[in-house]
C-alpha beads as a LAMMPS data file, in Angstrom:
LAMMPS data file: protein, C-alpha beads

109 atoms
108 bonds

1 atom types
1 bond types

-500.0 500.0 xlo xhi
-500.0 500.0 ylo yhi
-500.0 500.0 zlo zhi

Masses

1 110.0

Atoms # bond

1 1 1 -46.725 305.773 225.163
2 1 1 -49.488 308.146 226.264
3 1 1 -52.602 309.095 224.319
4 1 1 -53.898 312.672 224.403
5 1 1 -57.662 312.971 224.002
6 1 1 -59.134 316.282 222.866
7 1 1 -62.911 316.708 223.344
8 1 1 -64.324 319.735 221.529
9 1 1 -67.718 321.390 221.582
10 1 1 -69.169 323.181 218.568
11 1 1 -67.003 326.050 217.351
12 1 1 -63.976 325.071 219.462
13 1 1 -60.533 324.503 218.026
14 1 1 -58.749 321.310 219.121
15 1 1 -56.389 323.320 221.327
16 1 1 -59.367 324.929 223.096
17 1 1 -61.081 321.615 223.874
18 1 1 -60.844 319.580 227.030
19 1 1 -57.631 317.549 227.243
20 1 1 -57.482 314.103 228.858
21 1 1 -54.685 311.549 228.967
22 1 1 -54.881 307.772 228.716
23 1 1 -52.346 304.981 228.680
24 1 1 -54.993 302.349 227.894
25 1 1 -55.918 303.537 224.383
26 1 1 -53.273 302.474 221.879
27 1 1 -55.159 301.720 218.632
28 1 1 -57.988 302.981 216.448
29 1 1 -60.579 300.450 217.652
30 1 1 -60.096 301.371 221.313
31 1 1 -60.183 305.075 220.419
32 1 1 -63.412 304.662 218.434
33 1 1 -65.116 302.804 221.299
34 1 1 -63.975 305.453 223.789
35 1 1 -65.149 308.296 221.520
36 1 1 -68.610 306.771 221.149
37 1 1 -68.848 306.368 224.927
38 1 1 -67.782 310.001 225.516
39 1 1 -70.341 311.288 222.999
40 1 1 -73.129 309.234 224.598
41 1 1 -72.204 310.666 228.006
42 1 1 -72.053 314.262 226.681
43 1 1 -74.152 314.814 223.515
44 1 1 -72.881 318.414 223.214
45 1 1 -69.437 317.132 222.163
46 1 1 -68.898 317.800 218.480
47 1 1 -65.529 316.107 217.891
48 1 1 -63.091 313.861 219.766
49 1 1 -59.495 313.401 218.578
50 1 1 -56.839 310.951 219.775
51 1 1 -53.080 311.515 219.447
52 1 1 -50.393 309.007 220.448
53 1 1 -47.446 310.831 222.031
54 1 1 -44.080 309.086 222.004
55 1 1 -41.420 309.453 224.694
56 1 1 -39.257 311.564 222.369
57 1 1 -42.078 314.135 221.998
58 1 1 -43.292 313.049 218.574
59 1 1 -46.950 312.308 217.999
60 1 1 -49.344 310.801 215.478
61 1 1 -53.110 310.870 215.143
62 1 1 -54.784 307.607 216.092
63 1 1 -58.406 308.542 215.437
64 1 1 -60.764 311.502 214.999
65 1 1 -64.475 311.037 215.659
66 1 1 -67.273 313.458 214.773
67 1 1 -70.436 312.959 216.816
68 1 1 -73.339 312.139 214.431
69 1 1 -75.887 312.625 217.252
70 1 1 -74.561 316.019 218.293
71 1 1 -77.065 318.358 219.947
72 1 1 -76.289 322.041 220.488
73 1 1 -75.766 323.197 224.047
74 1 1 -78.718 325.019 225.562
75 1 1 -78.442 328.780 225.376
76 1 1 -78.616 330.673 228.662
77 1 1 -82.044 331.887 229.627
78 1 1 -82.807 335.502 228.784
79 1 1 -84.463 335.849 232.181
80 1 1 -81.095 335.931 233.947
81 1 1 -79.360 338.185 231.461
82 1 1 -79.172 341.731 232.744
83 1 1 -80.095 344.398 230.267
84 1 1 -78.954 347.997 230.557
85 1 1 -82.550 349.260 230.227
86 1 1 -84.064 347.323 233.104
87 1 1 -86.119 349.186 235.674
88 1 1 -84.668 349.319 239.184
89 1 1 -86.345 347.173 241.794
90 1 1 -87.293 348.380 245.248
91 1 1 -84.304 346.516 246.681
92 1 1 -81.968 348.521 244.389
93 1 1 -82.951 351.851 245.992
94 1 1 -80.785 353.122 248.841
95 1 1 -82.493 352.767 252.189
96 1 1 -82.849 355.684 254.577
97 1 1 -81.430 355.328 258.080
98 1 1 -83.777 353.873 260.669
99 1 1 -85.304 355.737 263.616
100 1 1 -82.581 354.684 266.050
101 1 1 -79.795 355.832 263.680
102 1 1 -81.487 359.219 263.183
103 1 1 -81.872 359.702 266.979
104 1 1 -78.177 358.875 267.500
105 1 1 -77.116 361.406 264.884
106 1 1 -79.328 364.137 266.394
107 1 1 -78.080 363.435 269.913
108 1 1 -74.489 363.176 268.700
109 1 1 -73.898 359.637 269.942

Bonds

1 1 1 2
2 1 2 3
3 1 3 4
4 1 4 5
5 1 5 6
6 1 6 7
7 1 7 8
8 1 8 9
9 1 9 10
10 1 10 11
11 1 11 12
12 1 12 13
13 1 13 14
14 1 14 15
15 1 15 16
16 1 16 17
17 1 17 18
18 1 18 19
19 1 19 20
20 1 20 21
21 1 21 22
22 1 22 23
23 1 23 24
24 1 24 25
25 1 25 26
26 1 26 27
27 1 27 28
28 1 28 29
29 1 29 30
30 1 30 31
31 1 31 32
32 1 32 33
33 1 33 34
34 1 34 35
35 1 35 36
36 1 36 37
37 1 37 38
38 1 38 39
39 1 39 40
40 1 40 41
41 1 41 42
42 1 42 43
43 1 43 44
44 1 44 45
45 1 45 46
46 1 46 47
47 1 47 48
48 1 48 49
49 1 49 50
50 1 50 51
51 1 51 52
52 1 52 53
53 1 53 54
54 1 54 55
55 1 55 56
56 1 56 57
57 1 57 58
58 1 58 59
59 1 59 60
60 1 60 61
61 1 61 62
62 1 62 63
63 1 63 64
64 1 64 65
65 1 65 66
66 1 66 67
67 1 67 68
68 1 68 69
69 1 69 70
70 1 70 71
71 1 71 72
72 1 72 73
73 1 73 74
74 1 74 75
75 1 75 76
76 1 76 77
77 1 77 78
78 1 78 79
79 1 79 80
80 1 80 81
81 1 81 82
82 1 82 83
83 1 83 84
84 1 84 85
85 1 85 86
86 1 86 87
87 1 87 88
88 1 88 89
89 1 89 90
90 1 90 91
91 1 91 92
92 1 92 93
93 1 93 94
94 1 94 95
95 1 95 96
96 1 96 97
97 1 97 98
98 1 98 99
99 1 99 100
100 1 100 101
101 1 101 102
102 1 102 103
103 1 103 104
104 1 104 105
105 1 105 106
106 1 106 107
107 1 107 108
108 1 108 109
């Protein structure tokens, strides 16, 4: 028997969460201890669910844990977000050819 472990962040469906497999977790107590450890390691996890999968393809839920100490993930900084109304920097302007390139074009080289 294999246990599927779904770790979901806020707003994620179980199928969208991270999927791990374990053959060591077979009961509710082991699943609860593992869920608490996962939530301590990653406080942005909102929910962890454990499903026992049988060899014939059937499954049953062992345990579902909702993180009571959940903290939202940090939003990306606005500094790095590009806005369509930003002013071009000097590096964004096309550069004119250098003196040597202009001499080559005049001389036809």
